[in-house]
C-alpha beads as a LAMMPS data file, in Angstrom:
LAMMPS data file: protein, C-alpha beads

251 atoms
250 bonds

1 atom types
1 bond types

-500.0 500.0 xlo xhi
-500.0 500.0 ylo yhi
-500.0 500.0 zlo zhi

Masses

1 110.0

Atoms # bond

1 1 1 -340.387 384.951 167.450
2 1 1 -343.545 382.952 166.688
3 1 1 -344.704 382.754 163.111
4 1 1 -347.950 384.473 162.149
5 1 1 -349.839 381.151 161.705
6 1 1 -348.841 380.053 165.203
7 1 1 -349.876 383.398 166.682
8 1 1 -353.254 383.232 164.937
9 1 1 -353.689 379.632 165.997
10 1 1 -352.968 380.541 169.605
11 1 1 -355.371 383.484 169.451
12 1 1 -358.119 381.302 168.063
13 1 1 -357.550 378.748 170.797
14 1 1 -357.683 381.404 173.511
15 1 1 -360.931 382.814 172.131
16 1 1 -362.479 379.370 171.914
17 1 1 -361.517 378.386 175.483
18 1 1 -361.959 381.292 177.919
19 1 1 -360.345 381.049 181.356
20 1 1 -362.131 378.726 183.756
21 1 1 -362.761 381.614 186.140
22 1 1 -364.766 383.421 183.479
23 1 1 -366.942 380.502 182.399
24 1 1 -367.111 377.993 185.243
25 1 1 -367.695 378.680 188.946
26 1 1 -365.056 377.213 191.238
27 1 1 -366.541 374.582 193.535
28 1 1 -365.870 375.112 197.239
29 1 1 -363.482 372.687 198.907
30 1 1 -365.275 372.669 202.263
31 1 1 -368.191 374.141 204.152
32 1 1 -366.322 377.295 205.072
33 1 1 -365.691 378.156 201.436
34 1 1 -369.330 377.419 200.631
35 1 1 -370.515 379.797 203.350
36 1 1 -368.230 382.487 201.881
37 1 1 -369.726 381.891 198.419
38 1 1 -373.251 382.227 199.810
39 1 1 -372.394 385.457 201.589
40 1 1 -370.573 387.012 198.642
41 1 1 -373.345 386.144 196.169
42 1 1 -376.078 388.016 198.033
43 1 1 -374.470 390.285 200.629
44 1 1 -375.348 393.441 198.695
45 1 1 -378.807 392.411 197.504
46 1 1 -380.558 390.120 200.013
47 1 1 -383.351 391.774 202.005
48 1 1 -382.549 392.748 205.582
49 1 1 -386.025 392.705 207.111
50 1 1 -388.999 390.467 206.457
51 1 1 -392.512 389.932 207.788
52 1 1 -395.008 387.224 206.978
53 1 1 -398.020 385.373 208.357
54 1 1 -397.490 381.692 209.025
55 1 1 -399.980 378.848 209.187
56 1 1 -398.354 376.398 211.604
57 1 1 -399.441 372.777 211.765
58 1 1 -398.095 371.206 214.956
59 1 1 -397.185 367.577 215.580
60 1 1 -400.597 366.859 217.160
61 1 1 -402.374 368.152 214.061
62 1 1 -403.557 371.409 215.606
63 1 1 -403.160 374.580 213.560
64 1 1 -402.036 377.991 214.786
65 1 1 -401.428 381.374 213.176
66 1 1 -398.033 382.930 213.824
67 1 1 -396.941 386.450 212.892
68 1 1 -393.208 386.557 212.203
69 1 1 -390.745 389.408 211.816
70 1 1 -387.069 389.026 210.935
71 1 1 -384.253 391.561 211.042
72 1 1 -380.907 390.161 209.981
73 1 1 -378.541 389.267 211.326
74 1 1 -379.806 387.469 214.349
75 1 1 -383.282 388.717 215.205
76 1 1 -386.540 386.808 214.865
77 1 1 -389.840 387.459 216.606
78 1 1 -392.864 385.152 216.560
79 1 1 -396.245 386.332 217.869
80 1 1 -398.781 383.560 218.388
81 1 1 -402.416 384.392 217.631
82 1 1 -404.557 385.701 219.160
83 1 1 -402.393 388.759 219.656
84 1 1 -404.169 389.760 222.863
85 1 1 -402.639 386.657 224.478
86 1 1 -399.315 388.548 224.294
87 1 1 -397.581 385.215 223.670
88 1 1 -394.324 385.775 221.789
89 1 1 -391.017 384.052 221.133
90 1 1 -387.945 386.166 220.535
91 1 1 -384.593 385.039 219.190
92 1 1 -381.659 387.430 219.485
93 1 1 -378.047 387.457 220.699
94 1 1 -377.938 383.646 220.316
95 1 1 -380.674 383.358 222.933
96 1 1 -384.380 382.602 223.099
97 1 1 -386.930 384.531 225.171
98 1 1 -390.573 383.619 225.679
99 1 1 -393.335 385.994 226.759
100 1 1 -396.765 384.898 227.950
101 1 1 -399.439 387.428 228.878
102 1 1 -396.755 390.013 228.239
103 1 1 -394.460 388.611 230.940
104 1 1 -391.037 387.086 230.313
105 1 1 -391.368 383.461 231.423
106 1 1 -388.307 381.838 229.871
107 1 1 -384.855 382.705 228.552
108 1 1 -382.026 380.466 227.483
109 1 1 -378.946 380.393 225.273
110 1 1 -379.813 379.086 221.814
111 1 1 -378.344 379.533 218.349
112 1 1 -381.168 379.181 215.817
113 1 1 -379.693 377.073 212.976
114 1 1 -382.460 377.867 210.500
115 1 1 -381.975 381.592 211.000
116 1 1 -378.228 381.203 210.518
117 1 1 -378.518 379.118 207.343
118 1 1 -381.639 380.636 205.829
119 1 1 -381.112 384.334 206.477
120 1 1 -378.151 385.486 208.585
121 1 1 -375.561 383.890 206.296
122 1 1 -376.138 386.718 203.794
123 1 1 -376.018 389.542 206.332
124 1 1 -373.120 388.771 208.640
125 1 1 -369.424 388.053 207.976
126 1 1 -368.785 384.521 206.741
127 1 1 -366.425 383.874 209.662
128 1 1 -369.269 384.550 212.104
129 1 1 -371.548 382.092 210.321
130 1 1 -368.778 379.488 210.323
131 1 1 -368.275 380.010 214.064
132 1 1 -371.942 379.494 214.832
133 1 1 -372.304 376.412 212.632
134 1 1 -369.210 374.888 214.208
135 1 1 -370.632 375.618 217.669
136 1 1 -373.833 373.849 216.608
137 1 1 -371.813 370.739 215.757
138 1 1 -371.606 370.778 211.964
139 1 1 -368.327 369.383 210.580
140 1 1 -367.518 371.953 207.889
141 1 1 -364.527 369.958 206.656
142 1 1 -366.892 367.465 205.005
143 1 1 -368.566 368.445 201.730
144 1 1 -369.921 366.463 198.808
145 1 1 -372.428 366.932 195.999
146 1 1 -375.727 365.175 195.436
147 1 1 -379.106 365.857 193.836
148 1 1 -382.138 367.096 195.775
149 1 1 -385.547 367.367 194.100
150 1 1 -383.887 367.321 190.696
151 1 1 -381.330 370.040 191.468
152 1 1 -377.587 369.851 192.111
153 1 1 -376.931 370.330 195.809
154 1 1 -373.999 370.644 198.192
155 1 1 -374.084 368.642 201.428
156 1 1 -371.955 369.855 204.343
157 1 1 -371.217 367.779 207.431
158 1 1 -371.433 364.244 206.080
159 1 1 -369.795 361.873 203.635
160 1 1 -371.651 360.493 200.613
161 1 1 -374.329 358.057 201.768
162 1 1 -374.342 359.284 205.387
163 1 1 -377.898 360.251 206.346
164 1 1 -377.460 360.378 210.113
165 1 1 -374.606 362.838 210.809
166 1 1 -375.510 366.466 211.453
167 1 1 -375.581 368.117 208.010
168 1 1 -377.038 370.926 205.900
169 1 1 -377.831 371.038 202.191
170 1 1 -377.416 374.057 199.887
171 1 1 -378.755 374.483 196.340
172 1 1 -375.643 374.594 194.137
173 1 1 -376.909 377.114 191.582
174 1 1 -378.930 379.483 193.748
175 1 1 -376.906 379.048 196.964
176 1 1 -379.842 378.892 199.351
177 1 1 -380.547 376.433 202.161
178 1 1 -382.861 373.518 201.344
179 1 1 -382.413 370.859 204.013
180 1 1 -380.823 369.904 207.315
181 1 1 -380.574 366.668 209.273
182 1 1 -379.904 366.953 212.997
183 1 1 -380.366 364.848 216.134
184 1 1 -383.620 365.511 217.962
185 1 1 -383.280 367.506 221.178
186 1 1 -385.789 365.229 222.868
187 1 1 -384.320 361.970 221.570
188 1 1 -380.714 362.121 220.316
189 1 1 -381.230 358.775 218.549
190 1 1 -383.952 360.288 216.349
191 1 1 -383.212 362.470 213.330
192 1 1 -385.040 365.708 212.515
193 1 1 -385.170 366.366 208.775
194 1 1 -386.031 370.019 208.052
195 1 1 -386.857 371.073 204.488
196 1 1 -387.209 374.590 203.053
197 1 1 -389.470 374.320 200.010
198 1 1 -391.485 376.313 197.465
199 1 1 -388.945 379.126 197.104
200 1 1 -389.930 382.365 195.422
201 1 1 -387.750 385.345 194.403
202 1 1 -387.897 388.013 197.091
203 1 1 -386.346 391.497 196.998
204 1 1 -382.910 390.591 195.719
205 1 1 -382.879 387.193 197.398
206 1 1 -385.155 384.181 197.850
207 1 1 -387.780 383.059 200.344
208 1 1 -389.022 379.587 201.144
209 1 1 -392.806 379.604 201.540
210 1 1 -393.170 376.149 203.036
211 1 1 -391.142 374.364 205.703
212 1 1 -391.537 370.671 206.529
213 1 1 -390.308 368.943 209.672
214 1 1 -389.878 365.168 209.614
215 1 1 -388.730 362.924 212.458
216 1 1 -387.283 359.584 211.371
217 1 1 -389.118 359.965 208.052
218 1 1 -392.550 360.849 209.430
219 1 1 -393.866 364.392 208.984
220 1 1 -394.354 366.088 212.352
221 1 1 -394.874 369.720 211.441
222 1 1 -395.494 372.131 208.609
223 1 1 -395.206 375.882 208.139
224 1 1 -396.875 377.780 205.288
225 1 1 -396.124 381.454 204.669
226 1 1 -398.448 384.116 203.298
227 1 1 -398.254 387.874 202.740
228 1 1 -394.443 388.136 202.806
229 1 1 -393.130 391.710 202.870
230 1 1 -389.406 392.464 202.501
231 1 1 -387.316 395.456 203.534
232 1 1 -390.083 396.824 205.729
233 1 1 -389.408 399.310 208.517
234 1 1 -389.587 397.576 211.897
235 1 1 -389.589 399.193 215.312
236 1 1 -386.376 397.977 217.039
237 1 1 -388.348 397.755 220.290
238 1 1 -390.146 394.613 219.124
239 1 1 -386.826 392.755 219.361
240 1 1 -385.969 393.948 222.858
241 1 1 -385.861 391.201 225.465
242 1 1 -386.488 393.436 228.481
243 1 1 -390.216 393.808 227.993
244 1 1 -393.073 392.773 225.712
245 1 1 -393.909 395.317 222.984
246 1 1 -396.915 395.036 220.675
247 1 1 -396.002 393.944 217.117
248 1 1 -397.117 397.152 215.426
249 1 1 -396.301 395.806 211.954
250 1 1 -399.189 393.301 212.059
251 1 1 -402.030 394.544 209.909

Bonds

1 1 1 2
2 1 2 3
3 1 3 4
4 1 4 5
5 1 5 6
6 1 6 7
7 1 7 8
8 1 8 9
9 1 9 10
10 1 10 11
11 1 11 12
12 1 12 13
13 1 13 14
14 1 14 15
15 1 15 16
16 1 16 17
17 1 17 18
18 1 18 19
19 1 19 20
20 1 20 21
21 1 21 22
22 1 22 23
23 1 23 24
24 1 24 25
25 1 25 26
26 1 26 27
27 1 27 28
28 1 28 29
29 1 29 30
30 1 30 31
31 1 31 32
32 1 32 33
33 1 33 34
34 1 34 35
35 1 35 36
36 1 36 37
37 1 37 38
38 1 38 39
39 1 39 40
40 1 40 41
41 1 41 42
42 1 42 43
43 1 43 44
44 1 44 45
45 1 45 46
46 1 46 47
47 1 47 48
48 1 48 49
49 1 49 50
50 1 50 51
51 1 51 52
52 1 52 53
53 1 53 54
54 1 54 55
55 1 55 56
56 1 56 57
57 1 57 58
58 1 58 59
59 1 59 60
60 1 60 61
61 1 61 62
62 1 62 63
63 1 63 64
64 1 64 65
65 1 65 66
66 1 66 67
67 1 67 68
68 1 68 69
69 1 69 70
70 1 70 71
71 1 71 72
72 1 72 73
73 1 73 74
74 1 74 75
75 1 75 76
76 1 76 77
77 1 77 78
78 1 78 79
79 1 79 80
80 1 80 81
81 1 81 82
82 1 82 83
83 1 83 84
84 1 84 85
85 1 85 86
86 1 86 87
87 1 87 88
88 1 88 89
89 1 89 90
90 1 90 91
91 1 91 92
92 1 92 93
93 1 93 94
94 1 94 95
95 1 95 96
96 1 96 97
97 1 97 98
98 1 98 99
99 1 99 100
100 1 100 101
101 1 101 102
102 1 102 103
103 1 103 104
104 1 104 105
105 1 105 106
106 1 106 107
107 1 107 108
108 1 108 109
109 1 109 110
110 1 110 111
111 1 111 112
112 1 112 113
113 1 113 114
114 1 114 115
115 1 115 116
116 1 116 117
117 1 117 118
118 1 118 119
119 1 119 120
120 1 120 121
121 1 121 122
122 1 122 123
123 1 123 124
124 1 124 125
125 1 125 126
126 1 126 127
127 1 127 128
128 1 128 129
129 1 129 130
130 1 130 131
131 1 131 132
132 1 132 133
133 1 133 134
134 1 134 135
135 1 135 136
136 1 136 137
137 1 137 138
138 1 138 139
139 1 139 140
140 1 140 141
141 1 141 142
142 1 142 143
143 1 143 144
144 1 144 145
145 1 145 146
146 1 146 147
147 1 147 148
148 1 148 149
149 1 149 150
150 1 150 151
151 1 151 152
152 1 152 153
153 1 153 154
154 1 154 155
155 1 155 156
156 1 156 157
157 1 157 158
158 1 158 159
159 1 159 160
160 1 160 161
161 1 161 162
162 1 162 163
163 1 163 164
164 1 164 165
165 1 165 166
166 1 166 167
167 1 167 168
168 1 168 169
169 1 169 170
170 1 170 171
171 1 171 172
172 1 172 173
173 1 173 174
174 1 174 175
175 1 175 176
176 1 176 177
177 1 177 178
178 1 178 179
179 1 179 180
180 1 180 181
181 1 181 182
182 1 182 183
183 1 183 184
184 1 184 185
185 1 185 186
186 1 186 187
187 1 187 188
188 1 188 189
189 1 189 190
190 1 190 191
191 1 191 192
192 1 192 193
193 1 193 194
194 1 194 195
195 1 195 196
196 1 196 197
197 1 197 198
198 1 198 199
199 1 199 200
200 1 200 201
201 1 201 202
202 1 202 203
203 1 203 204
204 1 204 205
205 1 205 206
206 1 206 207
207 1 207 208
208 1 208 209
209 1 209 210
210 1 210 211
211 1 211 212
212 1 212 213
213 1 213 214
214 1 214 215
215 1 215 216
216 1 216 217
217 1 217 218
218 1 218 219
219 1 219 220
220 1 220 221
221 1 221 222
222 1 222 223
223 1 223 224
224 1 224 225
225 1 225 226
226 1 226 227
227 1 227 228
228 1 228 229
229 1 229 230
230 1 230 231
231 1 231 232
232 1 232 233
233 1 233 234
234 1 234 235
235 1 235 236
236 1 236 237
237 1 237 238
238 1 238 239
239 1 239 240
240 1 240 241
241 1 241 242
242 1 242 243
243 1 243 244
244 1 244 245
245 1 245 246
246 1 246 247
247 1 247 248
248 1 248 249
249 1 249 250
250 1 250 251
């Protein structure tokens, strides 16, 4: 039997040093574990629908107004002003559909990486997110830590110092997406650097209010959000690919 002094000493030590699981988060070993952490942190709180108005600056310097509606997981609709042009882009079922003058003019298979990393990761099973990111070409076995804009950040898909491999960056504390680097679709030798910035708290989650697109270090596009509304009721018909439906949520 232990003596009373030893028992008291052990008790004091245990009170002074709580278990690591109670005081320190366990760092993920790879991208799959990080995706699971992201999902588990916000699965019960993150908003499921979102609308906002977007000021879109294109690569040629022209500016457009886009009206966007999101329903997670997997649905995004963009209506390009003026609304009477009936020009809309629809992402759903890992596909893209484009309407012009209310007519479907294009459809193609496409997983939208920014939807997956910025929104769907909190609303769908982690295994499904991992499947889609793997299909997109991210190597989830590679993970390291760095600092981005003064904050600790996880990098998935590349080794330390590698700025050319396909990769995504996640804020370590808040577990939201902040950056990706991917080959350009038009020129595989070029690198597209996408940055989610100016986050604000939003209905149990977070929302970036500015997105920057850089190609080989030069800014080529910018998106600025206004009037964000979370957990709004959206007519499911606006996400149907069979026909164009007016975006009734736009005020």
